[in-house]
Each structure stands twice: as C-alpha cells, then as structure tokens.
C-alpha positions as CSV (number, residue, x, y, z in Angstrom):
1,M,126.1,-18.1,-197.3
2,S,125.8,-15.3,-194.8
3,T,126.7,-11.7,-195.4
4,P,130.1,-10.4,-194.3
5,R,130.2,-9.4,-190.7
6,A,132.4,-7.0,-188.7
7,P,135.2,-8.7,-186.8
8,C,134.3,-9.5,-183.2
9,T,136.8,-8.2,-180.6
10,S,135.1,-9.6,-177.5
11,W,135.9,-13.3,-177.9
12,Y,138.6,-14.6,-175.6
13,Y,140.5,-17.9,-175.5
14,V,141.4,-19.3,-172.1
15,I,144.5,-21.5,-171.8
16,D,147.2,-22.6,-169.3
17,A,150.1,-20.2,-169.9
18,A,152.5,-23.1,-169.3
19,G,150.8,-25.4,-171.8
20,P,152.6,-26.4,-175.0
21,D,149.8,-24.9,-177.2
22,H,149.9,-21.4,-175.7
23,A,152.4,-20.3,-178.3
24,K,150.1,-21.5,-181.1
25,V,147.1,-19.3,-180.0
26,A,148.9,-16.3,-178.6
27,P,149.4,-14.6,-182.0
28,F,145.7,-14.4,-182.5
29,G,145.3,-12.1,-179.5
30,N,142.6,-12.0,-176.8
31,V,144.2,-14.9,-174.9
32,L,143.5,-15.2,-171.2
33,K,145.8,-17.1,-168.8
34,L,143.8,-19.8,-167.0
35,G,143.3,-18.8,-163.4
36,S,144.3,-15.2,-163.8
37,F,142.3,-12.3,-162.3
38,K,141.2,-11.2,-165.7
39,H,140.0,-14.8,-166.5
40,R,137.9,-14.9,-163.3
41,V,136.3,-11.5,-163.9
42,Y,135.6,-12.1,-167.6
43,L,134.1,-15.5,-166.9
44,L,131.5,-14.0,-164.5
45,H,130.6,-11.4,-167.2
46,A,130.7,-13.7,-170.2
47,T,127.6,-14.1,-172.4
48,K,128.8,-17.3,-174.1
49,L,130.9,-20.1,-172.9
50,I,132.2,-22.2,-175.8
51,G,134.3,-25.4,-175.5
52,S,134.9,-28.9,-176.9
53,Y,134.8,-30.5,-173.4
54,D,132.5,-30.0,-170.4
55,S,132.4,-26.2,-170.1
56,E,132.9,-25.5,-166.4
57,S,135.1,-28.5,-165.8
58,Y,137.9,-27.0,-167.9
59,L,137.2,-23.3,-168.0
60,V,136.7,-22.4,-164.4
61,P,139.6,-21.2,-162.3
62,E,141.9,-23.6,-160.5
63,G,140.7,-24.7,-157.1
64,Y,137.1,-24.9,-158.2
65,K,135.3,-28.0,-159.4
66,K,132.2,-27.6,-161.5
67,A,129.7,-28.2,-158.7
68,L,131.4,-25.8,-156.3
69,F,131.8,-23.0,-158.9
70,L,128.1,-23.2,-159.9
71,H,127.0,-23.4,-156.3
72,R,128.9,-20.2,-155.4
73,F,128.4,-18.2,-158.6
74,G,125.4,-19.9,-160.4
75,E,123.1,-16.9,-159.7
76,L,125.7,-14.5,-161.2
77,V,126.5,-16.3,-164.5
78,R,124.3,-15.6,-167.5
79,Y,126.4,-17.2,-170.3
80,Q,125.0,-19.5,-172.9
81,R,126.8,-22.8,-173.0
82,V,128.0,-24.1,-176.4
83,F,129.4,-27.6,-176.8
84,L,131.6,-28.0,-179.9
85,Q,132.3,-31.6,-179.0
86,H,135.8,-33.1,-179.4
87,G,134.7,-36.0,-181.7
88,V,131.7,-37.5,-183.3
89,T,129.5,-39.1,-180.6
90,Y,128.4,-42.6,-181.5
91,N,128.2,-44.3,-178.1
92,D,125.5,-43.6,-175.6
93,V,126.8,-40.7,-173.5
94,T,123.4,-39.5,-172.2
95,S,124.4,-40.2,-168.6
96,G,127.1,-37.5,-168.7
97,A,126.2,-35.3,-171.7
98,G,122.4,-35.5,-171.8
99,Q,120.3,-32.4,-171.6
100,R,119.2,-33.1,-168.0
101,V,122.8,-33.3,-166.9
102,A,124.8,-30.9,-169.2
103,S,122.0,-28.6,-170.4
104,Y,123.9,-27.0,-173.4
105,D,122.2,-24.2,-175.3
106,L,123.8,-25.4,-178.5
107,L,125.3,-28.8,-179.2
108,V,127.3,-29.1,-182.5
109,T,127.0,-32.3,-184.4
110,A,128.4,-33.6,-187.7
111,G,126.3,-36.7,-188.7
112,R,122.6,-37.3,-189.4
113,Q,122.3,-40.2,-187.0
114,E,124.4,-38.4,-184.4
115,R,122.1,-35.3,-184.6
116,D,119.0,-37.4,-184.2
117,F,120.4,-39.3,-181.3
118,M,121.5,-36.2,-179.4
119,A,118.2,-34.4,-180.2
120,L,115.9,-37.2,-179.1
121,E,117.7,-39.6,-176.9
122,A,119.9,-37.0,-175.2
123,G,117.0,-34.5,-175.1
124,Y,118.4,-31.5,-176.9
125,G,115.7,-31.2,-179.6
126,D,116.6,-28.4,-182.1
127,R,119.5,-27.3,-179.9
128,A,121.5,-30.2,-181.4
129,Q,122.5,-28.7,-184.8
130,P,124.2,-30.6,-187.6
131,V,126.5,-27.8,-188.7
132,G,129.7,-29.8,-188.8
133,F,132.9,-29.6,-186.7
134,P,135.2,-26.6,-187.2
135,R,138.2,-28.8,-187.2
136,F,136.9,-30.6,-190.3
137,D,137.7,-27.6,-192.4
138,A,141.4,-28.5,-191.9
139,L,140.9,-32.1,-193.0
140,Q,142.6,-32.2,-196.4
141,R,144.4,-35.3,-197.4
142,E,148.2,-35.0,-197.8
143,R,149.4,-37.9,-199.8
144,R,152.9,-39.2,-199.3
145,D,155.2,-40.9,-201.8
146,K,155.3,-43.9,-199.5
147,P,151.9,-45.1,-198.2
148,R,151.4,-45.2,-194.4
149,I,148.9,-47.2,-192.3
150,L,147.8,-45.5,-189.1
151,L,147.1,-47.9,-186.2
152,M,145.3,-45.8,-183.6
153,P,143.5,-47.8,-180.9
154,T,141.7,-46.3,-177.9
155,W,142.2,-47.5,-174.2
156,R,140.3,-49.5,-171.7
157,Q,139.5,-48.1,-168.2
158,W,139.6,-51.5,-166.6
159,I,143.3,-52.1,-167.5
160,V,144.7,-48.6,-167.2
161,T,143.5,-46.2,-164.5
162,A,142.9,-42.8,-166.2
163,S,145.6,-40.3,-165.5
164,Y,142.9,-37.9,-164.2
165,K,141.5,-40.5,-161.8
166,K,144.5,-41.8,-160.0
167,S,142.6,-41.6,-156.7
168,A,140.5,-44.5,-158.0
169,G,143.3,-46.9,-157.3
170,P,145.0,-49.5,-159.6
171,A,143.3,-51.0,-162.6
172,R,141.4,-54.2,-162.1
173,T,143.3,-56.1,-164.7
174,S,147.1,-56.0,-165.2
175,F,147.9,-54.5,-168.6
176,T,150.2,-57.3,-169.7
177,Q,147.6,-59.9,-168.7
178,S,144.8,-58.2,-170.6
179,E,143.2,-59.3,-173.9
180,Y,144.0,-55.7,-175.2
181,Y,147.8,-56.3,-174.8
182,R,147.7,-59.8,-176.2
183,F,145.8,-58.6,-179.4
184,Y,148.0,-55.6,-180.2
185,K,151.2,-57.4,-179.3
186,A,150.2,-60.2,-181.7
187,L,149.2,-57.8,-184.4
188,L,152.3,-55.6,-184.2
189,S,154.6,-58.7,-184.2
190,D,152.7,-60.7,-186.9
191,P,155.1,-62.1,-189.4
192,R,152.7,-61.8,-192.3
193,L,152.0,-58.2,-191.6
194,G,155.7,-57.4,-191.4
195,R,156.5,-59.2,-194.7
196,A,153.6,-57.4,-196.4
197,L,154.8,-54.0,-195.2
198,D,158.4,-54.7,-196.4
199,H,157.3,-56.2,-199.7
200,F,154.9,-53.4,-200.7
201,G,156.9,-50.6,-199.3
202,V,154.3,-49.4,-196.8
203,D,155.0,-47.8,-193.4
204,L,152.8,-48.4,-190.3
205,E,152.6,-45.7,-187.7
206,F,151.5,-46.9,-184.2
207,F,149.7,-44.0,-182.4
208,P,148.5,-45.4,-179.1
209,H,146.2,-43.5,-176.7
210,Y,148.1,-41.4,-174.3
211,E,146.9,-43.6,-171.4
212,I,148.7,-46.6,-173.0
213,R,152.1,-44.9,-173.6
214,P,153.7,-46.0,-170.3
215,Y,153.4,-49.6,-171.5
216,L,155.0,-49.2,-174.9
217,H,158.2,-50.9,-173.9
218,T,156.3,-54.2,-173.6
219,F,155.6,-54.3,-177.4
220,Q,157.7,-55.8,-180.1
221,F,157.4,-55.1,-183.9
222,S,157.7,-57.5,-186.8
223,S,159.2,-54.9,-189.2
224,P,161.4,-51.8,-189.2
225,S,158.6,-50.2,-191.2
226,I,156.6,-50.0,-187.9
227,Q,157.2,-46.9,-186.0
228,V,155.7,-45.4,-182.8
229,A,154.4,-41.8,-183.1
230,D,155.8,-39.2,-180.6
231,P,152.8,-37.1,-179.5
232,H,155.2,-34.3,-178.5
233,T,156.3,-33.8,-182.1
234,R,153.5,-35.6,-184.0
235,N,150.1,-34.0,-184.4
236,V,147.1,-36.4,-184.4
237,Q,145.3,-34.5,-187.2
238,Q,148.5,-34.5,-189.3
239,A,148.9,-38.2,-188.9
240,M,145.3,-38.7,-190.1
241,K,145.7,-36.5,-193.1
242,E,148.9,-38.3,-194.2
243,C,147.6,-41.9,-193.7
244,S,146.4,-44.2,-196.5
245,L,144.5,-46.5,-194.2
246,M,143.4,-46.4,-190.6
247,V,143.2,-49.4,-188.3
248,T,141.3,-48.8,-185.0
249,D,139.0,-50.5,-182.6
250,Y,136.6,-47.9,-181.3
251,S,138.4,-44.5,-181.4
252,S,135.9,-41.9,-182.8
253,V,138.7,-40.4,-184.9
254,F,137.7,-42.9,-187.5
255,F,134.9,-40.4,-188.5
256,D,137.6,-37.8,-189.3
257,V,139.4,-40.3,-191.5
258,A,136.2,-41.4,-193.3
259,Y,135.3,-37.7,-193.8
260,M,138.5,-37.5,-196.0
261,G,137.7,-40.5,-198.0
262,I,140.4,-42.7,-196.4
263,P,139.6,-46.5,-196.0
264,L,139.3,-48.1,-192.6
265,V,139.7,-51.5,-190.9
266,Y,138.0,-52.0,-187.5
267,V,139.4,-54.4,-184.9
268,P,136.7,-54.6,-182.1
269,F,138.1,-57.8,-180.7
270,D,136.7,-57.3,-177.2
271,E,133.3,-55.7,-178.1
272,E,131.3,-57.3,-175.4
273,D,133.8,-56.3,-172.7
274,F,134.1,-52.8,-174.1
275,Y,130.4,-52.2,-174.1
276,G,130.0,-53.8,-170.8
277,R,132.8,-52.1,-168.9
278,H,133.8,-48.9,-170.8
279,Y,131.0,-47.5,-172.8
280,K,127.3,-48.0,-173.4
281,R,126.2,-48.9,-176.9
282,G,124.8,-46.0,-178.9
283,Y,123.1,-45.7,-182.3
284,F,126.1,-46.7,-184.5
285,D,127.0,-50.4,-185.0
286,L,130.4,-51.0,-186.6
287,A,129.3,-54.0,-188.6
288,E,126.0,-52.5,-189.8
289,D,126.9,-48.8,-190.1
290,G,130.7,-48.7,-190.2
291,F,133.0,-47.4,-192.9
292,G,135.2,-50.5,-193.3
293,P,135.5,-54.3,-192.7
294,V,135.1,-55.5,-189.1
295,C,137.8,-58.0,-187.8
296,R,137.6,-60.0,-184.6
297,T,141.0,-61.7,-184.8
298,V,144.5,-60.8,-185.7
299,D,144.5,-63.1,-188.7
300,Q,141.3,-61.4,-190.1
301,A,142.9,-57.9,-189.4
302,V,146.1,-58.8,-191.3
303,D,144.0,-60.2,-194.2
304,E,142.0,-57.0,-194.5
305,I,145.1,-54.8,-194.2
306,I,146.8,-56.7,-197.0
307,A,143.6,-56.6,-199.1
308,A,143.5,-52.8,-198.7
309,I,147.1,-52.5,-199.8
310,A,146.3,-54.7,-202.8
311,R,143.4,-52.3,-203.7
312,D,145.8,-49.4,-203.6
313,F,143.9,-48.1,-200.5
314,T,140.6,-47.4,-202.3
315,V,137.3,-47.3,-200.3
316,Q,134.9,-50.1,-201.2
317,P,131.6,-48.9,-202.7
318,E,129.5,-50.2,-199.8
319,H,131.5,-48.2,-197.3
320,R,131.7,-45.1,-199.4
321,A,127.9,-45.1,-199.6
322,R,127.7,-45.3,-195.8
323,V,130.1,-42.3,-195.4
324,E,128.0,-40.2,-197.8
325,E,124.9,-41.1,-195.9
326,F,126.3,-40.3,-192.5
327,F,127.7,-36.8,-192.9
328,V,125.4,-33.8,-193.4
329,H,128.1,-31.6,-194.8
330,R,131.4,-32.3,-196.6
331,G,133.7,-30.0,-198.4
332,G,134.2,-27.1,-196.0
333,G,132.2,-24.3,-194.5
334,N,132.0,-25.8,-191.0
335,C,133.6,-22.9,-189.2
336,E,131.1,-20.4,-190.7
337,R,128.1,-22.6,-190.0
338,V,129.1,-23.0,-186.4
339,F,129.8,-19.3,-186.0
340,D,126.4,-18.5,-187.5
341,A,124.6,-21.0,-185.2
342,I,126.3,-19.4,-182.1
343,D,125.6,-15.9,-183.3
344,A,121.9,-16.9,-183.9
345,L,121.6,-17.5,-180.1
346,G,121.6,-13.8,-179.7
347,T,122.1,-12.2,-176.3
348,A,119.5,-14.0,-174.3
349,S,120.7,-15.6,-171.0
350,A,120.8,-19.3,-170.7
351,A,117.7,-19.2,-168.5
352,E,115.8,-17.4,-171.2
353,L,116.9,-19.9,-173.8
354,A,115.8,-23.0,-171.8
355,P,112.9,-25.0,-173.3
356,P,109.6,-24.5,-171.6
357,G,109.0,-28.2,-171.1
358,P,110.0,-31.7,-172.4
359,V,111.6,-31.9,-175.8
360,G,109.1,-33.0,-178.5
361,A,109.4,-34.5,-181.9
362,L,112.0,-33.1,-184.3
363,P,110.8,-30.9,-187.1
364,A,110.5,-32.5,-190.6
365,P,114.0,-32.8,-192.3
366,R,114.8,-30.2,-194.9
367,P,115.5,-31.4,-198.5
368,A,119.1,-32.2,-199.1
369,D,121.3,-29.4,-200.4
370,P,122.0,-30.3,-204.1
371,E,125.6,-29.1,-203.5
372,W,126.3,-32.0,-201.2
373,V,124.2,-34.7,-202.7
374,G,126.7,-37.5,-203.7
375,A,129.7,-35.6,-202.4
376,A,132.7,-37.9,-202.0
C-alpha cells in the first residue's frame, strides 16, 4: 500500500447544475457548473482530464463539440486524458476508443483479458492498467429476506433510435415487430416463470435500458411478483447489490454482478443480429468465457432461472472459476490503485507522455499477488 498523502485541493468535478446528481456531489466541494466561466477557464488550465466517458464530448462547454473544441483550443490544452471507463469492455470498441482515435494517457481496466485486449488490439500498451474500477469498492452484497431476480437487458440501435441521435431518423424496425420485443414479452408473461416466482416466494425486478422505457406499456407480466424498476428512485448499483440472480443478454453490468459472487443467466437470443448490427465481437465469448449458462430460447431461460432458484442461487463451480480467472483484483482497494496510477503520470503534458512509436509487446506478467489468489 502507498504511504499516506496530503489531501489534494485542486481536483474539480464538473456537472450540470440542474442535473439530479448535483446535490449528491455538492457536499464534497470543488464542484464546477458545466458551462460556467470558471469551468471554461479551469478546463484550459487543467493538467488532468478524468472521466468515465469520452473526455471532451462530455466535459467541454455547451455549444462545442469535441472536434470544434480541439480545433480552436488544441494548442492551448496540456491536460493528460484519463479514461475510467463506465463498464468492463468486452466487445470490440477499437473503432471509437482505440489509441489512434481516443489517445488516452491512462485507460483503467478491471479484467486480465480486458487489459490485454485494450493494450494490444486497441494499441494502448502499458497505458492500459488493470487497477480495477473505483465503483467496485462499493459493490458489497446486500441480501434481502425475500430473494430477487434482476432482469436487465440492453437495447438495440436498429429498433430504437438513440435519444442522443434523434436526427438519425426513425429506427429501421418497429419495436413491437422486433425479435427483441417478442422474446422479452414472452419471458415476462411466461406461465411457468410466474408460477415459480409465486411458489418459491421470489421477486423479479425488470430494469430495462432507458432507451426502451417508452415502450413499457406494451409488456404484460405473468405474476404480481414482477415489478418494473423506476430509474428516478431506483439506483442501478443498489439493484445489483440486492439481487440474488441476474438475467441479461449483453449488458456489461454482468461483470459487476459476477464480481460480487452473484449467479447469472445469459439470454443472447439474437446474437448474430446483435454482433452484425449493434456491436463488433471482442475477446469475450459468453458461451466459452461467461459466468453463467447461455440460453437462446424463452423455455431454456425459464429452465435455468428455476434451476438457480432450486440451487438457492449459488454459483456453479465452473462459472466461479471463470470469475476468479477474469478479475485481477477483488476485495477492495480499487480507488486507491486508480489514484496512484493517475498520480504516477506526474505533471508531464499529454504530448510528452505520448509513445515514441507503435506499441510493442506487453511486458511479462507479474506473479499473482498471494492475497488475491483464489479470492471468491
């Protein structure tokens, strides 16, 4: 562990003053209103720009897009760019987040395979560091008296136009005519699932992606035990910490749940479409590397959900071993490791930190820390 350090007073958090989370961060101090004069001045004098999304796309003042901001002020900015990520990357995102495009000075990763992919395929070399995600420090299971299954599917860009891309026009496929709708409608109204939930006294929380919420009125449920989460009052992380089982298709939050030792059921019913129209396949195959059984039909999904209930929601040994192999660190300390990695960048400008040429082979892996060997 590193030695104690003096508190830093020159870190600032930028947020929309009208946003619902402003009140959560305001008590910590050093909060800048997005678009304010102070924000604009501090941004041009910053030495580090740290974020969980594309840095300039979210942290530049209103009225500027990333390209315009860098075109006008690129010669003035000297900040190092740190990407915390907003989830474990397991699909191929090199076209948008690769070193040639995003050029981060530090890219935070959580998994061994993830780190290797971002280091080699995305071109970051040793700038991709497996120090773990800060938010993982808050991932502590909170068991309920009544078990709860969390159904959290992601969305599809060909059936729902992204809220931030309305100029792209209507989606190519009507939502209610999509395979996505047919699958989840059938699952949520499945009589066997409803009877099992009622018989075993288990709740099911349906937490759809925010892009899907406008279509919730089209779904019907097979049991009063199935409830829809309200994102205005229900925190995603809290929902994950309280669940006994997660059911998802491709949402990367399954890594957060696996990190806590919670079992999973995957339902990638439209895998060929998803990887042909939404994402490009990466290094992680759900069937070969995943942390739970893979189901292609509603009947298979219901079978595995009922089996998980019958096992009292324990993780099967094969999947437990995969979880242990994937994560570099488990058990805390992520915030401190990330802080140390950022601090180790020093005060050099981004231009001075840039590699002199193409990224070469990774250094030999270090021996595993005995503290984490076999961690569950």
